[in-house]
N, C-alpha and C positions, 0 to 999 in steps of 0.2 A: 504494500500500500504506500509506503514512504516513497518508493521509486515513482509510482504513478502520480503521486501528489507533486513531486518535483517536476515530472514531465509536463503535467498540466499547468503548473505555474509558469513554466517557460512557454509552452505552446499557446495557452490562452492569454497570458499576460494580464495586466491590470493597470489601472490609473490611480495615482495618489495625489492628494493635495500637498501643500507645503508643510502641513502638520504630519504627513505620513499616513493619513487616513485614506482608505479606498473611496473613490468617488465614481459616480455613474459615467459611462462613456458610450459612444456608439461603436458597435463592432463593425466588422468588414461588410456586413449586409445592412447596416443602419439600425440595428436593434439596440435599445438601451440595455446596457450590460453593467453588472456590478461585481466586484471581487474578481475572481478568476473564471470568467466566462459564464456567469449566471445571467441568462437572458431574462431580465425581470419583466419585460413586456409580455412574453409568452408563458413563462414558467411562474413568475412572481415569487413570493416567499410564503412559507407555511405559517400557520398561527404560532407554532413554537418559535420559529425564527423571528416573527414580528414581536412576540413577547420578550425574547432575548434582547432584541434591539431596544425595546421600550424600557426594560430594566436597566440596560446600560445607559440610556439617555437620562433616566431618572437619577442614576448615580452621578453622572456627569453634571447635571443641573444642580443637584444637591451640593456637590463639591464647589461649583462655581459660586453658588449663593453663599456658602460658608466662607469662601475666600474674599468675595467682593462686597458682601452686605454685612457690616459689623454686628448689627442687631439680630441677625438670622438665628444664631444658636439660642438666643434668649427667648425667642418666640415659641408658642406652643406648636404642636404638630400640625394642627389645622392651618395656621397661618404660614408655617414653613411650606406646607404643601401648596398653598396658593402661590407663593413665590416660585416654587419649583415648576408648577404648572405654567406660570408666566414665562419662565426661563426657556420654555420650548421655542419662544420667538428669538432667543439669543440673550445672553446675560447683558450684552451691551444695550439692548433695547430696554431691559428691566432697569438698568442704571440710569436711563433717561427719565424715569419716573421720580425725579428728585424731590418733588413735594410729597409724594407718597412715602418715600424713604425717610424724609424728615419727620413726617407724622408718625411713622413706625418708631423711630428713635425716641419720640416724645411719648409713646404709648397711646397716641390718639388714633385708635383704630377706626373710629367713625370718619375722621378726616382722611385717613389713608384710603378708606373705601371710596369716599367722594373723589379723591384724586385719581383713583383707578378709572372711575367712570367718566371723568372729565378728560378724555384722551381720544386720539384717533383710533388707538387699539380697541377701545370699547365700541366705537362705531363699526369697526371691522368685524369683531367677533361676537357682538351683540349679547346673546343669552349667556355665553361663556363668561363674559365680563361681569354681568349682573350676578350670576351665581357665585363667582369668585369674590366679588366685592362684598356680598352678604357674608361669606365665610370669613373674610378678612375683618369685617366689622364685629361679628359675633363670636368668632373664634370657635 
């Protein structure tokens, strides 16, 4: 199996970004491909694979929140989960919610909730924003 894996890594190839993570690319017939030859247009990914990716993304977002949001570890699990959920748009975007983060630092969860809803993000994701804002306010 090890030999086959090495062969397929060479023969199928892959594309990586500057962080060394695999990124989608078009194969020789124009199909969107990921990793070492996974045709995600025709084959897709299984539920197990999707859950594996989701768990990794949650862990990455938790780590990014812990590093970049000083109050994060002091928040209860519900509010941490709100920030992790928001981090799926990228930690940089979450950090743009400066008034929300200031309100969190002050322990003003009602104001943090209002700041979440007073954003382009809330207009884009609608119900998700309202649901998360309620969780932020009430913990």
